[in-house]
DONU-943847 format. One record per residue (C-alpha): residue number from 1; x, y, z; residue in three letters. Coordinates in steps of 0.05 Angstrom, whole numbers. Each point is the difference from the previous one (the first is absolute). Example, Ala and Ser with C-alpha at 12.3 -4.5 7.8 and 13.67 -1.06 7.14 Angstrom:
// residues 2
- 1/246/-90/156/ala
- 2/27/69/-13/ser
This chain:
// residues 377
- 1/-281/123/-456/unk
- 2/-64/2/41/unk
- 3/23/-63/34/unk
- 4/70/26/17/unk
- 5/17/-2/73/unk
- 6/-17/67/31/unk
- 7/54/38/37/unk
- 8/4/69/31/unk
- 9/40/34/55/unk
- 10/-9/65/39/unk
- 11/46/42/44/unk
- 12/-58/41/28/unk
- 13/9/10/74/unk
- 14/-72/-12/21/unk
- 15/-26/-72/-8/unk
- 16/-67/22/-30/unk
- 17/36/45/-50/unk
- 18/48/-56/-19/unk
- 19/-57/-49/-11/unk
- 20/-40/50/-41/unk
- 21/60/12/-44/unk
- 22/9/-75/-10/unk
- 23/-74/-12/-14/unk
- 24/1/53/-54/unk
- 25/60/-33/-33/unk
- 26/-29/-70/5/unk
- 27/-68/16/-29/unk
- 28/-62/-42/6/unk
- 29/26/-69/-23/unk
- 30/-34/-54/41/unk
- 31/53/-33/44/unk
- 32/5/-71/27/unk
- 33/46/25/55/unk
- 34/56/48/16/unk
- 35/65/7/37/unk
- 36/26/63/35/unk
- 37/69/17/26/unk
- 38/7/61/43/unk
- 39/53/43/33/unk
- 40/0/-8/75/unk
- 41/-10/76/6/unk
- 42/-75/-6/-14/unk
- 43/-50/-1/57/unk
- 44/-25/-72/-6/unk
- 45/-71/10/25/unk
- 46/-11/58/-48/unk
- 47/33/-38/-57/unk
- 48/-44/-61/13/unk
- 49/-63/44/-4/unk
- 50/24/30/-66/unk
- 51/16/-68/-31/unk
- 52/-67/-28/21/unk
- 53/-39/60/-26/unk
- 54/32/-6/-68/unk
- 55/-4/-76/-6/unk
- 56/-68/-20/25/unk
- 57/-11/-75/-13/unk
- 58/71/-12/-26/unk
- 59/46/-43/42/unk
- 60/63/39/16/unk
- 61/64/-24/33/unk
- 62/64/38/14/unk
- 63/54/20/49/unk
- 64/45/55/25/unk
- 65/67/7/-35/unk
- 66/73/21/4/unk
- 67/-7/34/-67/unk
- 68/-43/-11/-61/unk
- 69/13/-21/-72/unk
- 70/-39/43/-49/unk
- 71/8/24/-72/unk
- 72/59/41/27/unk
- 73/35/-64/23/unk
- 74/22/10/72/unk
- 75/-50/47/34/unk
- 76/-20/19/71/unk
- 77/-54/36/39/unk
- 78/-54/-25/-46/unk
- 79/-64/-40/-2/unk
- 80/1/-51/-58/unk
- 81/-59/-38/-27/unk
- 82/-3/-62/-45/unk
- 83/-68/-21/-27/unk
- 84/-16/-66/-35/unk
- 85/-56/7/-52/unk
- 86/-58/-47/13/unk
- 87/-5/-21/-72/unk
- 88/70/-31/3/unk
- 89/11/-18/73/unk
- 90/-30/-32/62/unk
- 91/23/18/70/unk
- 92/-15/-33/68/unk
- 93/32/15/67/unk
- 94/11/-26/70/unk
- 95/30/35/61/unk
- 96/38/-30/58/unk
- 97/-12/56/50/unk
- 98/35/-27/62/unk
- 99/69/-28/-16/unk
- 100/15/-14/73/unk
- 101/-56/-51/-1/unk
- 102/15/-26/-71/unk
- 103/-21/-74/-5/unk
- 104/32/-36/-60/unk
- 105/-54/-53/-2/unk
- 106/-57/51/-2/unk
- 107/40/43/-49/unk
- 108/10/-57/-49/unk
- 109/-74/-15/0/unk
- 110/-18/73/-11/unk
- 111/49/6/-58/unk
- 112/-25/-64/-33/unk
- 113/-71/27/3/unk
- 114/23/66/-30/unk
- 115/35/-38/-57/unk
- 116/-64/-40/-13/unk
- 117/-41/64/-4/unk
- 118/51/30/-48/unk
- 119/-2/-62/-44/unk
- 120/-76/-2/-2/unk
- 121/-16/73/-9/unk
- 122/54/16/-51/unk
- 123/-27/-49/-51/unk
- 124/-37/58/-32/unk
- 125/67/24/-26/unk
- 126/12/-59/-45/unk
- 127/23/-72/-3/unk
- 128/74/11/17/unk
- 129/4/45/60/unk
- 130/64/15/38/unk
- 131/3/14/75/unk
- 132/51/36/43/unk
- 133/-3/16/74/unk
- 134/20/70/21/unk
- 135/24/2/72/unk
- 136/11/60/46/unk
- 137/23/-7/73/unk
- 138/19/44/58/unk
- 139/74/13/-10/unk
- 140/13/3/75/unk
- 141/-38/-64/18/unk
- 142/60/-48/-3/unk
- 143/-51/-51/-26/unk
- 144/13/1/-75/unk
- 145/36/-68/-4/unk
- 146/-56/-39/34/unk
- 147/-55/36/-39/unk
- 148/33/-6/-68/unk
- 149/14/-75/7/unk
- 150/-70/-14/27/unk
- 151/-37/40/-53/unk
- 152/41/-26/-59/unk
- 153/-11/-72/23/unk
- 154/-75/12/1/unk
- 155/1/35/-68/unk
- 156/30/-61/-34/unk
- 157/19/18/-72/unk
- 158/-22/73/7/unk
- 159/65/41/9/unk
- 160/5/51/56/unk
- 161/34/67/-7/unk
- 162/1/59/47/unk
- 163/34/47/48/unk
- 164/7/22/73/unk
- 165/-30/68/16/unk
- 166/45/57/21/unk
- 167/-1/67/35/unk
- 168/56/38/-34/unk
- 169/59/-22/43/unk
- 170/-32/15/67/unk
- 171/-12/-74/19/unk
- 172/-56/21/47/unk
- 173/-67/-19/-30/unk
- 174/-21/-28/-67/unk
- 175/-69/-22/-24/unk
- 176/-38/-37/-53/unk
- 177/-67/21/-29/unk
- 178/-60/-47/-7/unk
- 179/-75/4/11/unk
- 180/-1/75/-1/unk
- 181/52/13/55/unk
- 182/73/-4/18/unk
- 183/22/-58/44/unk
- 184/64/-7/41/unk
- 185/30/-69/12/unk
- 186/-38/-27/-59/unk
- 187/8/-30/-69/unk
- 188/-45/-5/-61/unk
- 189/0/-47/-59/unk
- 190/-37/14/-65/unk
- 191/-7/-49/-58/unk
- 192/2/37/-66/unk
- 193/-28/-40/-59/unk
- 194/3/16/-75/unk
- 195/4/-33/-68/unk
- 196/58/47/-14/unk
- 197/72/-25/10/unk
- 198/28/10/70/unk
- 199/71/-15/23/unk
- 200/31/6/70/unk
- 201/75/12/6/unk
- 202/56/15/49/unk
- 203/67/33/-14/unk
- 204/56/25/44/unk
- 205/59/46/-15/unk
- 206/54/-36/41/unk
- 207/44/-62/-3/unk
- 208/36/-35/57/unk
- 209/69/25/17/unk
- 210/59/-34/35/unk
- 211/-11/24/72/unk
- 212/-36/-51/43/unk
- 213/-36/10/66/unk
- 214/-29/-52/48/unk
- 215/-55/23/47/unk
- 216/23/-24/69/unk
- 217/-50/38/42/unk
- 218/-72/19/-15/unk
- 219/-69/17/28/unk
- 220/-42/-32/-56/unk
- 221/-69/25/23/unk
- 222/25/72/-5/unk
- 223/42/-11/-63/unk
- 224/61/25/38/unk
- 225/71/-26/-10/unk
- 226/45/11/60/unk
- 227/64/-35/-23/unk
- 228/34/-15/-66/unk
- 229/61/-45/-1/unk
- 230/-3/3/77/unk
- 231/11/75/-2/unk
- 232/-50/57/11/unk
- 233/-45/-2/-61/unk
- 234/4/72/-25/unk
- 235/75/5/11/unk
- 236/15/-65/-37/unk
- 237/-48/16/-58/unk
- 238/33/68/-9/unk
- 239/69/-31/1/unk
- 240/-17/-50/-54/unk
- 241/-43/44/-44/unk
- 242/28/70/9/unk
- 243/60/44/-6/unk
- 244/36/46/47/unk
- 245/-42/60/20/unk
- 246/-67/-29/-22/unk
- 247/-58/0/49/unk
- 248/-59/-47/5/unk
- 249/-66/28/-24/unk
- 250/-55/-12/-50/unk
- 251/45/19/-60/unk
- 252/54/-49/23/unk
- 253/-51/-56/10/unk
- 254/-28/13/-70/unk
- 255/69/-3/-32/unk
- 256/26/-61/37/unk
- 257/-59/-48/9/unk
- 258/12/-67/35/unk
- 259/-21/-59/-43/unk
- 260/-17/-72/18/unk
- 261/-1/-62/-43/unk
- 262/-66/-37/0/unk
- 263/-31/-48/-50/unk
- 264/61/6/-45/unk
- 265/-6/76/-6/unk
- 266/27/60/38/unk
- 267/-51/47/33/unk
- 268/11/66/34/unk
- 269/-12/5/75/unk
- 270/-3/75/9/unk
- 271/19/37/64/unk
- 272/-50/50/27/unk
- 273/41/34/54/unk
- 274/62/-1/43/unk
- 275/-18/3/74/unk
- 276/35/36/58/unk
- 277/21/-66/31/unk
- 278/39/-21/-62/unk
- 279/-53/-47/-27/unk
- 280/-34/2/-69/unk
- 281/-74/-3/-15/unk
- 282/-20/-34/-65/unk
- 283/-61/6/-45/unk
- 284/-8/-75/-3/unk
- 285/4/-64/41/unk
- 286/69/-14/27/unk
- 287/31/-52/47/unk
- 288/65/-27/27/unk
- 289/42/-43/-46/unk
- 290/-20/35/-64/unk
- 291/58/15/-46/unk
- 292/-4/68/-34/unk
- 293/40/28/-58/unk
- 294/10/75/-12/unk
- 295/-34/17/-66/unk
- 296/33/39/-56/unk
- 297/-37/43/-52/unk
- 298/-10/-20/-72/unk
- 299/-17/46/-59/unk
- 300/-71/18/19/unk
- 301/-19/36/-64/unk
- 302/24/-57/-45/unk
- 303/-34/-51/45/unk
- 304/-66/36/-1/unk
- 305/1/11/-75/unk
- 306/10/-76/-7/unk
- 307/-57/-12/50/unk
- 308/-50/43/-38/unk
- 309/21/-34/-65/unk
- 310/-13/-68/31/unk
- 311/-68/23/25/unk
- 312/-20/21/-70/unk
- 313/21/-67/-27/unk
- 314/-47/-33/50/unk
- 315/-62/44/-5/unk
- 316/8/43/-62/unk
- 317/-16/74/5/unk
- 318/-2/24/72/unk
- 319/-61/37/27/unk
- 320/26/10/71/unk
- 321/51/-29/47/unk
- 322/-24/2/73/unk
- 323/66/2/37/unk
- 324/24/-10/71/unk
- 325/68/33/4/unk
- 326/39/-1/66/unk
- 327/13/68/29/unk
- 328/74/-18/6/unk
- 329/3/-7/-76/unk
- 330/-24/71/-5/unk
- 331/51/25/51/unk
- 332/56/-38/-35/unk
- 333/-20/28/-68/unk
- 334/4/70/29/unk
- 335/68/-15/31/unk
- 336/27/-27/-66/unk
- 337/-32/58/-38/unk
- 338/-41/-44/-46/unk
- 339/-69/17/26/unk
- 340/-16/42/-62/unk
- 341/17/-57/-46/unk
- 342/-40/-49/42/unk
- 343/-60/47/2/unk
- 344/4/8/-76/unk
- 345/0/-75/-9/unk
- 346/-60/-7/47/unk
- 347/-39/53/-37/unk
- 348/16/-30/-69/unk
- 349/-23/-69/22/unk
- 350/-65/17/35/unk
- 351/25/-13/71/unk
- 352/-46/22/56/unk
- 353/0/-21/73/unk
- 354/37/18/64/unk
- 355/65/-5/40/unk
- 356/-5/-54/52/unk
- 357/30/-26/65/unk
- 358/5/-69/-34/unk
- 359/-29/-39/-57/unk
- 360/-39/-66/-7/unk
- 361/11/-46/-59/unk
- 362/-36/-67/-1/unk
- 363/15/-30/69/unk
- 364/60/45/14/unk
- 365/7/64/40/unk
- 366/60/36/-30/unk
- 367/36/66/6/unk
- 368/32/51/-47/unk
- 369/-33/-28/-63/unk
- 370/-39/31/-56/unk
- 371/-60/-47/-4/unk
- 372/-67/6/-33/unk
- 373/-58/-20/-45/unk
- 374/5/15/-74/unk
- 375/-67/3/-36/unk
- 376/-4/-1/-76/unk
- 377/-50/34/-45/unk
């Protein structure tokens, strides 16, 4: 058990107190690297100092969240810490700290160099070493699609999994952590290597319904849809998805997610907000001509039990599942009064992570999924 993935969470209000509590729980196991997810309520400069003081010489990445996943399942207001023991893992990182100036050519070269370092330096772990790329990106950057495709292409056979940082549901400022400080408008990729089994996955709790919508007006660079079926976007979406007396809001968006067919599968394209001018802002790339279908819920509990069973068939006994769970999933679970059951399933299956503004799986930026990395013992 000395090589088990370390995990601890604290609800202490002061960053230094939260980090002291976590350090006491983690102990003195030498770490190859660590990941932190933090409530947006923490003062970031003070939290960075506390993280650095407690993890001298250990590479740490992380981000702000819209809720955390701890031993309690759904959690909030916490600082969570995941540590990878050096005897079983290798961890290298790279930060893209100016997404406005992101250059795909330079990025591909940087990621290929990172992968080469991971391959070379992880040989100490054994002959058959597995690699996975953990990816965290500013959830308000509107750059996830370009970054995800670019980085996965450069990674080759190394699968990418990750999430978009959040700030509760304020949509004002999110950040990622790398190099001892929090960065806005940035992204970080870390290659985690181990001889232990690792499996990335993506699951969603919706299926396509009968109602169809065609985007007939959009401002793609802002992820705004102005018209659906040649009608004001918010009004037409409500007419197709809702019922008399319902109002648009985050709970409605969570319960009635638009879906698009791509690559032979349906993917959710979640709505972030309804705007005063009758338009809709999405969490993901959107454009005119796209055909959307209003999603319908499936049995989430049964689906997740099947998912965890499938994961065990692939990797054996689970040590931890590092999960990226859309904040709209959490809201919808609360609305449908299944959040306790979901939290119990998360706790029973070693799920830790955070609630996101979007998820990345291989080369895709997706919404309203439960995605993650399962690591066996």
